[in-house]
N, CA and C atoms as a LAMMPS dump frame, in Angstrom:
ITEM: TIMESTEP
0
ITEM: NUMBER OF ATOMS
588
ITEM: BOX BOUNDS ff ff ff
-5.0000000000000000e+02 5.0000000000000000e+02
-5.0000000000000000e+02 5.0000000000000000e+02
-5.0000000000000000e+02 5.0000000000000000e+02
ITEM: ATOMS id mol type element x y z
1 1 1 N -294.658 -218.454 256.439
2 1 2 C -295.561 -220.052 257.088
3 1 3 C -294.912 -219.884 258.698
4 2 1 N -296.366 -219.647 259.597
5 2 2 C -296.826 -219.997 260.354
6 2 3 C -295.093 -221.351 261.078
7 3 1 N -294.01 -220.615 261.854
8 3 2 C -293.39 -221.57 262.251
9 3 3 C -294.467 -221.895 263.874
10 4 1 N -294.688 -223.536 263.826
11 4 2 C -295.156 -223.68 266.279
12 4 3 C -294.651 -224.349 266.66
13 5 1 N -294.833 -223.854 267.374
14 5 2 C -293.535 -224.624 268.839
15 5 3 C -293.482 -225.241 269.267
16 6 1 N -292.729 -225.767 270.114
17 6 2 C -292.258 -227.108 270.343
18 6 3 C -293.679 -227.49 272.263
19 7 1 N -294.44 -226.086 272.738
20 7 2 C -295.474 -226.208 273.324
21 7 3 C -296.495 -227.182 272.597
22 8 1 N -297.027 -226.494 270.949
23 8 2 C -298.005 -226.592 270.615
24 8 3 C -297.701 -227.955 270.4
25 9 1 N -296.724 -228.365 268.937
26 9 2 C -296.765 -229.692 269.197
27 9 3 C -296.496 -231.097 269.422
28 10 1 N -296.249 -231.128 271.375
29 10 2 C -296.154 -231.489 272.469
30 10 3 C -297.987 -231.22 273.204
31 11 1 N -298.157 -230.778 272.562
32 11 2 C -299.291 -231.297 272.928
33 11 3 C -299.895 -231.601 271.629
34 12 1 N -300.525 -231.454 270.585
35 12 2 C -300.779 -231.873 269.126
36 12 3 C -300.6 -233.715 269.406
37 13 1 N -299.314 -233.866 270.367
38 13 2 C -299.419 -235.639 270.039
39 13 3 C -300.232 -236.1 271.281
40 14 1 N -300.407 -235.032 272.937
41 14 2 C -301.755 -235.77 273.358
42 14 3 C -302.879 -235.863 272.906
43 15 1 N -303.149 -235.281 270.835
44 15 2 C -304.597 -234.583 271.074
45 15 3 C -305.618 -233.846 270.767
46 16 1 N -304.698 -232.705 271.289
47 16 2 C -305.706 -231.607 271.716
48 16 3 C -305.588 -230.943 270.853
49 17 1 N -306.988 -230.767 270.029
50 17 2 C -307.787 -230.499 268.955
51 17 3 C -307.35 -228.881 269.32
52 18 1 N -306.983 -227.543 269.793
53 18 2 C -306.522 -226.347 269.338
54 18 3 C -305.389 -226.782 268.95
55 19 1 N -304.21 -227.33 268.772
56 19 2 C -303.105 -227.509 268.857
57 19 3 C -303.176 -228.489 266.788
58 20 1 N -303.647 -229.279 267.04
59 20 2 C -303.708 -230.504 265.788
60 20 3 C -304.192 -228.795 265.092
61 21 1 N -305.364 -228.462 265.234
62 21 2 C -306.62 -226.807 265.025
63 21 3 C -304.887 -225.818 264.037
64 22 1 N -304.566 -226.128 265.003
65 22 2 C -303.614 -225.012 264.643
66 22 3 C -302.625 -225.296 263.502
67 23 1 N -301.68 -226.598 263.835
68 23 2 C -300.976 -227.131 262.653
69 23 3 C -301.263 -227.018 261.439
70 24 1 N -302.621 -227.364 261.906
71 24 2 C -303.496 -227.478 260.219
72 24 3 C -303.516 -226.661 259.183
73 25 1 N -304.215 -225.382 260.306
74 25 2 C -304.398 -224.287 259.518
75 25 3 C -302.648 -223.086 259.103
76 26 1 N -301.924 -223.695 260.045
77 26 2 C -300.426 -223.145 259.707
78 26 3 C -300.522 -223.543 258.281
79 27 1 N -299.571 -224.945 258.025
80 27 2 C -299.213 -225.094 257.383
81 27 3 C -300.207 -225.849 256.079
82 28 1 N -301.296 -226.13 255.812
83 28 2 C -301.69 -226.266 254.648
84 28 3 C -301.976 -225.681 253.631
85 29 1 N -301.767 -223.839 253.277
86 29 2 C -301.459 -223.556 252.164
87 29 3 C -300.612 -223.889 251.346
88 30 1 N -299.349 -224.218 251.908
89 30 2 C -298.06 -224.593 251.918
90 30 3 C -297.762 -226.238 251.121
91 31 1 N -298.945 -227.289 251.812
92 31 2 C -298.593 -228.367 251.572
93 31 3 C -299.797 -228.922 250.663
94 32 1 N -301.324 -227.878 250.45
95 32 2 C -301.503 -227.647 249.317
96 32 3 C -301.27 -227.054 247.886
97 33 1 N -300.046 -226.257 248.598
98 33 2 C -299.493 -225.465 246.581
99 33 3 C -298.056 -226.818 245.92
100 34 1 N -298.344 -227.679 247.234
101 34 2 C -296.928 -228.805 246.543
102 34 3 C -298.014 -229.95 246.554
103 35 1 N -298.86 -230.406 246.404
104 35 2 C -299.291 -230.636 246.446
105 35 3 C -300.099 -230.972 245.075
106 36 1 N -300.518 -229.558 244.821
107 36 2 C -300.672 -228.807 243.152
108 36 3 C -300.101 -229.703 242.225
109 37 1 N -298.915 -228.999 242.591
110 37 2 C -297.627 -229.529 241.323
111 37 3 C -297.477 -230.438 241.312
112 38 1 N -297.9 -231.626 242.08
113 38 2 C -297.496 -232.802 241.844
114 38 3 C -298.743 -233.505 240.935
115 39 1 N -300.156 -232.839 241.382
116 39 2 C -301.567 -233.594 241.254
117 39 3 C -301.815 -233.059 239.911
118 40 1 N -301.377 -231.722 239.364
119 40 2 C -301.604 -230.86 238.622
120 40 3 C -303.596 -230.295 238.269
121 41 1 N -304.027 -231.13 239.684
122 41 2 C -305.582 -230.387 239.456
123 41 3 C -305.991 -230.525 240.734
124 42 1 N -307.16 -229.139 240.901
125 42 2 C -307.012 -229.356 242.056
126 42 3 C -308.093 -230.247 243.335
127 43 1 N -308.66 -231.158 242.328
128 43 2 C -309.253 -232.085 243.151
129 43 3 C -308.521 -232.843 243.784
130 44 1 N -307.414 -233.849 242.877
131 44 2 C -306.874 -234.663 243.325
132 44 3 C -306.122 -233.53 243.972
133 45 1 N -305.579 -232.244 244.287
134 45 2 C -305.135 -232.006 244.983
135 45 3 C -305.234 -231.612 246.505
136 46 1 N -306.492 -231.619 246.954
137 46 2 C -307.755 -231.355 247.99
138 46 3 C -306.838 -233.156 248.652
139 47 1 N -307.401 -233.976 247.588
140 47 2 C -307.5 -234.961 248.242
141 47 3 C -306.443 -235.758 249.128
142 48 1 N -305.183 -234.809 248.013
143 48 2 C -304.04 -234.759 248.479
144 48 3 C -303.231 -234.19 250.287
145 49 1 N -304.045 -233.332 250.424
146 49 2 C -303.691 -232.486 251.569
147 49 3 C -304.647 -232.91 252.758
148 50 1 N -305.477 -233.92 252.434
149 50 2 C -307.154 -234.362 253.591
150 50 3 C -305.698 -235.8 253.853
151 51 1 N -305.505 -236.299 253.147
152 51 2 C -305.07 -237.854 253.439
153 51 3 C -303.677 -237.512 254.105
154 52 1 N -303.177 -235.573 254.344
155 52 2 C -301.968 -236.174 254.776
156 52 3 C -302.301 -235.822 256.271
157 53 1 N -303.127 -234.603 256.762
158 53 2 C -303.585 -234.484 257.562
159 53 3 C -304.061 -235.064 257.823
160 54 1 N -304.291 -235.875 257.699
161 54 2 C -305.215 -237.216 258.508
162 54 3 C -304.437 -238.507 259.035
163 55 1 N -303.348 -238.646 258.318
164 55 2 C -302.037 -239.961 257.981
165 55 3 C -301.325 -238.848 258.944
166 56 1 N -301.167 -236.994 259.682
167 56 2 C -300.068 -236.314 260.533
168 56 3 C -301.15 -236.64 261.302
169 57 1 N -301.956 -236.998 261.844
170 57 2 C -303.873 -237.321 262.978
171 57 3 C -303.099 -238.968 262.96
172 58 1 N -302.706 -239.878 262.045
173 58 2 C -302.457 -241.063 263.131
174 58 3 C -301.278 -240.971 263.981
175 59 1 N -300.321 -240.483 263.282
176 59 2 C -299.247 -240.988 263.253
177 59 3 C -298.512 -239.458 264.181
178 60 1 N -298.904 -238.204 264.635
179 60 2 C -298.65 -236.715 265.326
180 60 3 C -296.974 -237.974 267.055
181 61 1 N -298.529 -238.573 267.547
182 61 2 C -297.579 -239.225 268.877
183 61 3 C -296.218 -239.3 268.873
184 62 1 N -295.999 -239.774 267.218
185 62 2 C -294.79 -240.464 267.524
186 62 3 C -293.771 -239.689 266.4
187 63 1 N -293.958 -238.584 266.072
188 63 2 C -293.438 -237.762 266.643
189 63 3 C -292.369 -237.394 266.338
190 64 1 N -290.957 -237.784 266.699
191 64 2 C -290.068 -237.532 267.086
192 64 3 C -289.416 -236.363 266.983
193 65 1 N -289.842 -235.406 265.86
194 65 2 C -288.296 -234.669 266.127
195 65 3 C -287.406 -233.872 265.525
196 66 1 N -287.21 -235.31 265.121
197 66 2 C -285.612 -235.137 264.363
198 66 3 C -285.784 -234.006 263.126
199 67 1 N -286.78 -234.445 262.509
200 67 2 C -286.522 -232.263 261.58
201 67 3 C -287.554 -231.81 262.344
202 68 1 N -287.537 -230.654 261.281
203 68 2 C -288.939 -229.739 261.226
204 68 3 C -289.857 -230.669 261.206
205 69 1 N -291.139 -230.188 261.821
206 69 2 C -292.741 -230.219 261.457
207 69 3 C -293.129 -230.543 259.882
208 70 1 N -292.628 -228.867 259.394
209 70 2 C -293.061 -229.039 258.116
210 70 3 C -291.941 -229.819 257.244
211 71 1 N -291.212 -230.47 257.261
212 71 2 C -290.765 -230.734 256.766
213 71 3 C -290.65 -232.599 256.891
214 72 1 N -291.55 -232.757 257.45
215 72 2 C -292.2 -233.843 258.004
216 72 3 C -293.324 -233.512 257.383
217 73 1 N -294.314 -232.577 257.787
218 73 2 C -295.185 -233.204 256.962
219 73 3 C -295.303 -233.014 255.079
220 74 1 N -294.586 -232.63 254.474
221 74 2 C -294.006 -232.147 253.726
222 74 3 C -293.752 -233.928 252.719
223 75 1 N -293.371 -234.604 253.757
224 75 2 C -292.55 -235.643 253.491
225 75 3 C -293.834 -236.553 252.979
226 76 1 N -295.157 -236.157 254.291
227 76 2 C -296.603 -237.018 253.974
228 76 3 C -296.796 -236.54 252.398
229 77 1 N -296.806 -235.571 252.939
230 77 2 C -297.472 -235.055 250.777
231 77 3 C -296.695 -235.157 250.554
232 78 1 N -295.659 -235.929 250.442
233 78 2 C -294.822 -236.475 249.257
234 78 3 C -295.342 -237.79 248.44
235 79 1 N -295.137 -238.308 249.533
236 79 2 C -295.25 -240.079 249.546
237 79 3 C -297.245 -239.822 249.396
238 80 1 N -297.818 -239.266 250.463
239 80 2 C -299.316 -239.333 249.224
240 80 3 C -299.447 -238.931 248.173
241 81 1 N -298.665 -238.16 247.708
242 81 2 C -299.202 -237.378 246.006
243 81 3 C -298.54 -238.917 245.157
244 82 1 N -297.134 -239.59 245.786
245 82 2 C -295.77 -240.125 245.078
246 82 3 C -297.325 -241.894 244.722
247 83 1 N -298.029 -241.877 246.366
248 83 2 C -299.037 -243.186 246.062
249 83 3 C -300.43 -243.326 245.449
250 84 1 N -300.889 -241.73 245.125
251 84 2 C -301.95 -241.185 244.147
252 84 3 C -301.506 -241.427 242.457
253 85 1 N -300.353 -241.335 242.392
254 85 2 C -299.897 -241.096 240.946
255 85 3 C -299.024 -242.907 240.72
256 86 1 N -298.817 -242.891 241.271
257 86 2 C -298.419 -244.84 240.942
258 86 3 C -299.503 -244.47 240.522
259 87 1 N -301.122 -245.324 241.165
260 87 2 C -302.169 -245.533 241.092
261 87 3 C -302.518 -245.59 239.847
262 88 1 N -302.779 -244.193 239.786
263 88 2 C -303.236 -243.668 238.334
264 88 3 C -302.174 -243.874 236.729
265 89 1 N -301.391 -244.001 237.314
266 89 2 C -300.423 -243.581 236.086
267 89 3 C -299.145 -244.766 236.182
268 90 1 N -299.707 -246.848 236.847
269 90 2 C -299.056 -247.41 236.623
270 90 3 C -297.836 -247.237 236.089
271 91 1 N -298.003 -247.359 234.283
272 91 2 C -297.169 -248.061 233.306
273 91 3 C -295.162 -246.38 233.773
274 92 1 N -295.732 -245.691 234.033
275 92 2 C -294.962 -244.567 234.696
276 92 3 C -293.699 -244.878 235.822
277 93 1 N -294.639 -245.73 236.504
278 93 2 C -293.231 -245.893 237.678
279 93 3 C -293.535 -247.572 237.911
280 94 1 N -292.691 -248.255 236.579
281 94 2 C -292.434 -249.424 236.561
282 94 3 C -290.767 -249.189 237.045
283 95 1 N -289.687 -250.583 237.241
284 95 2 C -288.851 -250.386 237.524
285 95 3 C -287.596 -250.991 236.8
286 96 1 N -287.523 -249.571 236.307
287 96 2 C -285.899 -248.974 235.57
288 96 3 C -285.38 -248.847 235.627
289 97 1 N -284.104 -249.581 234.617
290 97 2 C -282.354 -249.293 235.329
291 97 3 C -281.987 -248.489 234.659
292 98 1 N -281.822 -247.232 234.525
293 98 2 C -280.772 -245.698 234.247
294 98 3 C -279.246 -246.168 233.802
295 99 1 N -278.616 -246.792 232.597
296 99 2 C -277.35 -245.786 232.428
297 99 3 C -277.19 -245.188 231.247
298 100 1 N -277.95 -244.315 231.765
299 100 2 C -277.413 -242.916 230.676
300 100 3 C -276.61 -242.151 231.857
301 101 1 N -275.424 -241.627 230.435
302 101 2 C -273.973 -241.105 230.762
303 101 3 C -275.083 -239.221 230.873
304 102 1 N -275.251 -238.644 232.396
305 102 2 C -275.74 -237.948 232.731
306 102 3 C -275.042 -236.267 232.871
307 103 1 N -273.35 -236.502 232.532
308 103 2 C -272.733 -235.639 232.692
309 103 3 C -272.646 -234.82 234.309
310 104 1 N -272.408 -235.548 235.199
311 104 2 C -272.778 -234.962 236.396
312 104 3 C -273.569 -234.02 236.891
313 105 1 N -274.535 -233.983 237.072
314 105 2 C -275.79 -232.288 236.52
315 105 3 C -275.94 -232.002 238.66
316 106 1 N -275.255 -232.964 239.357
317 106 2 C -274.964 -232.027 240.922
318 106 3 C -274.95 -230.808 240.985
319 107 1 N -275.407 -229.737 241.845
320 107 2 C -274.776 -229.199 242.283
321 107 3 C -275.404 -227.637 241.208
322 108 1 N -276.609 -228.681 240.385
323 108 2 C -277.098 -227.426 239.715
324 108 3 C -277.633 -226.191 240.514
325 109 1 N -278.278 -225.099 240.401
326 109 2 C -278.793 -224.875 241.095
327 109 3 C -280.435 -224.448 240.727
328 110 1 N -280.772 -224.283 238.724
329 110 2 C -281.59 -224.906 238.507
330 110 3 C -281.625 -225.74 237.206
331 111 1 N -282.432 -225.382 236.746
332 111 2 C -282.562 -226.165 235.576
333 111 3 C -281.796 -224.919 234.515
334 112 1 N -281.584 -224.921 232.425
335 112 2 C -281.167 -223.8 232.466
336 112 3 C -281.461 -224.09 230.635
337 113 1 N -282.086 -222.955 230.097
338 113 2 C -282.878 -222.617 229.15
339 113 3 C -281.891 -221.905 228.866
340 114 1 N -281.908 -222.427 226.907
341 114 2 C -281.294 -221.636 226.019
342 114 3 C -281.751 -219.772 226.232
343 115 1 N -281.138 -218.71 226.295
344 115 2 C -281.439 -217.631 226.466
345 115 3 C -282.445 -217.261 227.7
346 116 1 N -282.478 -218.427 228.963
347 116 2 C -283.046 -218.188 230.031
348 116 3 C -282.265 -217.194 230.861
349 117 1 N -282.804 -216.744 231.389
350 117 2 C -282.125 -215.631 232.222
351 117 3 C -283.182 -215.108 233.483
352 118 1 N -282.694 -214.147 234.734
353 118 2 C -283.349 -214.294 235.913
354 118 3 C -284.586 -213.431 236.336
355 119 1 N -283.725 -212.091 234.611
356 119 2 C -285.334 -211.163 234.692
357 119 3 C -286.775 -211.761 234.159
358 120 1 N -285.963 -213.431 233.288
359 120 2 C -286.898 -213.934 232.47
360 120 3 C -288.148 -214.823 232.807
361 121 1 N -288.709 -214.355 234.496
362 121 2 C -288.584 -214.806 235.712
363 121 3 C -290.333 -214.245 235.686
364 122 1 N -290.398 -212.876 235.629
365 122 2 C -291.574 -211.629 235.814
366 122 3 C -291.982 -212.161 234.873
367 123 1 N -291.509 -212.227 233.143
368 123 2 C -292.389 -212.419 232.104
369 123 3 C -293.438 -213.57 232.207
370 124 1 N -294.92 -213.227 231.751
371 124 2 C -296.411 -214.029 232.219
372 124 3 C -296.218 -214.586 231.146
373 125 1 N -295.459 -215.512 229.94
374 125 2 C -295.71 -215.426 228.656
375 125 3 C -294.783 -216.862 228.906
376 126 1 N -293.376 -216.488 229.307
377 126 2 C -292.054 -217.87 229.737
378 126 3 C -292.746 -218.577 230.87
379 127 1 N -293.762 -217.859 231.963
380 127 2 C -295 -218.923 233.357
381 127 3 C -295.095 -219.532 232.8
382 128 1 N -296.221 -218.867 231.854
383 128 2 C -297.144 -220.108 231.195
384 128 3 C -296.909 -221.17 230.31
385 129 1 N -296.209 -220.751 229.63
386 129 2 C -295.333 -221.947 228.889
387 129 3 C -294.626 -222.794 229.56
388 130 1 N -294.087 -222.134 230.51
389 130 2 C -292.993 -223.611 231.545
390 130 3 C -294.086 -224.137 231.881
391 131 1 N -294.709 -223.666 232.852
392 131 2 C -296.016 -224.067 234.008
393 131 3 C -296.591 -225.701 232.809
394 132 1 N -296.83 -224.849 231.785
395 132 2 C -297.875 -225.911 230.344
396 132 3 C -296.945 -227.483 229.947
397 133 1 N -295.388 -226.512 230.276
398 133 2 C -294.337 -227.595 229.949
399 133 3 C -294.316 -229.149 230.831
400 134 1 N -294.353 -228.555 232.283
401 134 2 C -294.286 -229.682 233.381
402 134 3 C -295.286 -229.941 232.998
403 135 1 N -296.314 -229.948 233.587
404 135 2 C -297.226 -230.164 232.907
405 135 3 C -297.623 -231.674 231.895
406 136 1 N -296.793 -231.531 230.96
407 136 2 C -296.811 -232.003 230.084
408 136 3 C -295.636 -233.665 230.567
409 137 1 N -294.629 -233.282 231.529
410 137 2 C -293.653 -233.994 231.913
411 137 3 C -294.358 -235.318 232.471
412 138 1 N -293.333 -236.299 232.657
413 138 2 C -294.825 -237.976 233.135
414 138 3 C -294.087 -237.431 234.342
415 139 1 N -295.664 -238.803 235.149
416 139 2 C -294.997 -238.62 236.632
417 139 3 C -294.156 -238.252 237.082
418 140 1 N -293.481 -239.757 237.201
419 140 2 C -291.911 -239.619 237.869
420 140 3 C -291.033 -238.561 237.186
421 141 1 N -290.932 -238.418 236.668
422 141 2 C -289.478 -237.06 235.935
423 141 3 C -290.417 -236.023 236.317
424 142 1 N -291.994 -235.771 236.633
425 142 2 C -292.262 -234.385 237.406
426 142 3 C -292.096 -234.177 238.837
427 143 1 N -291.949 -234.664 239.431
428 143 2 C -292.347 -234.895 240.443
429 143 3 C -290.521 -234.959 241.051
430 144 1 N -289.976 -235.358 240.728
431 144 2 C -288.12 -235.573 240.258
432 144 3 C -288.318 -233.562 240.185
433 145 1 N -288.359 -233.364 238.964
434 145 2 C -287.994 -231.595 238.508
435 145 3 C -288.726 -231.079 239.702
436 146 1 N -290.037 -231.083 239.624
437 146 2 C -290.466 -230.241 240.761
438 146 3 C -289.518 -230.515 242.475
439 147 1 N -289.441 -231.5 243.109
440 147 2 C -288.565 -231.515 243.808
441 147 3 C -287.03 -230.623 244.094
442 148 1 N -286.843 -230.756 242.812
443 148 2 C -285.077 -230.881 242.828
444 148 3 C -285.598 -229.037 242.289
445 149 1 N -285.552 -229.029 241.092
446 149 2 C -285.101 -227.771 240.956
447 149 3 C -286.999 -226.278 241.198
448 150 1 N -287.724 -226.636 241.618
449 150 2 C -288.489 -226.185 241.873
450 150 3 C -288.904 -225.747 243.797
451 151 1 N -288.511 -227.023 244.05
452 151 2 C -289.002 -226.83 245.44
453 151 3 C -287.126 -226.469 246.293
454 152 1 N -286.065 -226.781 245.198
455 152 2 C -284.881 -226.35 245.971
456 152 3 C -284.291 -227.708 246.751
457 153 1 N -284.785 -229.239 246.439
458 153 2 C -284.31 -229.896 247.512
459 153 3 C -283.212 -230.491 246.814
460 154 1 N -282.047 -230.749 247.64
461 154 2 C -281.373 -231.254 246.898
462 154 3 C -281.179 -232.879 246.274
463 155 1 N -280.264 -232.77 245.505
464 155 2 C -280.157 -234.494 244.946
465 155 3 C -280.447 -235.21 245.806
466 156 1 N -279.7 -235.752 246.406
467 156 2 C -279.622 -236.807 247.992
468 156 3 C -280.734 -236.708 248.908
469 157 1 N -281.53 -235.498 248.932
470 157 2 C -282.43 -235.046 249.537
471 157 3 C -283.761 -235.59 248.957
472 158 1 N -283.43 -235.514 247.827
473 158 2 C -284.733 -236.071 246.693
474 158 3 C -284.573 -237.416 246.777
475 159 1 N -283.994 -237.306 246.761
476 159 2 C -283.203 -239.682 246.421
477 159 3 C -283.673 -240.082 247.97
478 160 1 N -284.28 -239.282 249.104
479 160 2 C -284.434 -239.728 250.033
480 160 3 C -285.949 -239.803 250.187
481 161 1 N -286.641 -238.143 249.976
482 161 2 C -287.908 -238.488 250.43
483 161 3 C -288.577 -239.484 248.346
484 162 1 N -288.235 -239.9 247.363
485 162 2 C -288.443 -239.948 246.894
486 162 3 C -287.991 -242.255 247.258
487 163 1 N -286.943 -242.73 248.186
488 163 2 C -286.571 -244.192 247.588
489 163 3 C -286.012 -243.615 246.748
490 164 1 N -284.965 -243.35 245.639
491 164 2 C -284.023 -244.208 244.759
492 164 3 C -283.162 -243.118 245.656
493 165 1 N -282.278 -244.33 244.219
494 165 2 C -280.908 -243.506 244.423
495 165 3 C -280.152 -242.133 243.754
496 166 1 N -279.826 -241.717 244.286
497 166 2 C -279.32 -240.323 243.945
498 166 3 C -278.952 -240.335 242.253
499 167 1 N -278.253 -241.439 241.926
500 167 2 C -277.669 -241.585 240.018
501 167 3 C -279.506 -241.627 239.232
502 168 1 N -280.903 -242.352 239.598
503 168 2 C -281.363 -242.123 239.374
504 168 3 C -281.912 -241.198 239.228
505 169 1 N -282.287 -240.201 240.234
506 169 2 C -282.864 -239.046 241.152
507 169 3 C -282.074 -237.733 239.51
508 170 1 N -280.694 -238.039 239.55
509 170 2 C -279.618 -237.931 238.169
510 170 3 C -280.559 -237.61 237.166
511 171 1 N -280.853 -239.168 236.444
512 171 2 C -281.378 -239.568 235.482
513 171 3 C -282.378 -238.665 235.491
514 172 1 N -283.478 -239.053 235.928
515 172 2 C -284.419 -238.671 235.771
516 172 3 C -284.332 -236.229 235.209
517 173 1 N -284.032 -236.214 236.72
518 173 2 C -284.048 -235.119 236.411
519 173 3 C -283.188 -234.09 235.393
520 174 1 N -282.132 -235.043 234.788
521 174 2 C -281.611 -234.51 233.101
522 174 3 C -282.804 -234.806 231.557
523 175 1 N -283.392 -236.092 231.778
524 175 2 C -284.981 -236.345 231.84
525 175 3 C -285.899 -235.156 231.181
526 176 1 N -286.592 -234.655 232.26
527 176 2 C -286.965 -233.472 233.14
528 176 3 C -286.507 -232.451 231.987
529 177 1 N -285.492 -231.888 232.188
530 177 2 C -284.531 -230.744 231.474
531 177 3 C -285.084 -230.633 230.381
532 178 1 N -284.291 -232.107 229.935
533 178 2 C -283.624 -232.1 228.542
534 178 3 C -285.299 -232.027 227.72
535 179 1 N -286.559 -232.721 227.822
536 179 2 C -288.033 -232.265 227.811
537 179 3 C -288.282 -230.241 227.744
538 180 1 N -287.555 -230.059 229.401
539 180 2 C -288.868 -228.788 229.128
540 180 3 C -287.871 -228.1 228.389
541 181 1 N -286.441 -228.402 228.315
542 181 2 C -285.855 -228.071 226.688
543 181 3 C -286.483 -227.184 225.872
544 182 1 N -286.335 -228.545 225.173
545 182 2 C -287.125 -228.823 224.075
546 182 3 C -288.353 -228.33 223.751
547 183 1 N -288.986 -228.911 224.656
548 183 2 C -290.912 -227.91 225.149
549 183 3 C -290.553 -226.505 224.308
550 184 1 N -289.57 -225.339 225.057
551 184 2 C -289.663 -224.426 225.41
552 184 3 C -288.639 -223.569 224.218
553 185 1 N -288.142 -224.759 223.279
554 185 2 C -287.036 -223.957 222.175
555 185 3 C -288.616 -222.613 221.236
556 186 1 N -289.18 -223.303 220.535
557 186 2 C -290.12 -222.882 220.347
558 186 3 C -290.9 -221.566 221.256
559 187 1 N -290.676 -221.389 222.267
560 187 2 C -291.166 -219.521 222.346
561 187 3 C -289.97 -219.238 222.406
562 188 1 N -288.267 -219.913 223.16
563 188 2 C -287.52 -219.33 222.692
564 188 3 C -287.172 -217.809 220.909
565 189 1 N -286.993 -218.94 220.076
566 189 2 C -287.264 -218.656 219.11
567 189 3 C -288.476 -217.522 217.958
568 190 1 N -289.447 -218.149 218.806
569 190 2 C -290.993 -216.95 218.998
570 190 3 C -289.593 -215.161 219.479
571 191 1 N -290.126 -215.488 220.67
572 191 2 C -289.777 -214.328 221.233
573 191 3 C -288.165 -213.754 220.589
574 192 1 N -287.154 -214.555 220.841
575 192 2 C -286.273 -213.247 219.805
576 192 3 C -286.948 -213.572 218.086
577 193 1 N -287.298 -214.297 216.796
578 193 2 C -287.45 -213.487 216.353
579 193 3 C -288.315 -212.592 216.299
580 194 1 N -289.517 -211.889 217.912
581 194 2 C -290.361 -210.959 217.32
582 194 3 C -289.25 -209.38 218.14
583 195 1 N -287.608 -210.129 217.926
584 195 2 C -287.449 -208.715 218.777
585 195 3 C -285.45 -208.638 218.326
586 196 1 N -285.693 -209.38 216.619
587 196 2 C -285.134 -208.888 215.446
588 196 3 C -285.445 -207.48 214.728
């Protein structure tokens, strides 16, 4: 991913079309990829991408540089995807008071599955099963899982992006991981039976 320099950002803030185009071209692939993870279909991901850059055009004069331009766009894209998902699945975003004992999941680098190790990441069957299981997650769990475990944000960063408490992020993350573990158990059983 190309990093946009300060002079290009300053020109973009004045409405310079070349600078704005450079920003869009540099960050579109990453923002589209993030949007596709959230939305699960190309049409909605393209809508999120377009809305993200429209919002950028309107807001870039106020960009203060307290974060990188990509981080700022990342947050706009995440919030845009959340808005769309809330409209599409309002029942999944009702306010809930989670009081589950989540056994302190913070600090975990990635989710844990039985018999899962790094070399499994090269297994295309596992990737297909994992992607299928992630798509089955309800929207609020999927978003937390993607931001924390796939995109690598900390619990604190995920909470800030989603405007949730850290405890709520941990509970949703635990639920997402448990759901994925349950959905992948058959895959692992079959794999182990075939290996025996």
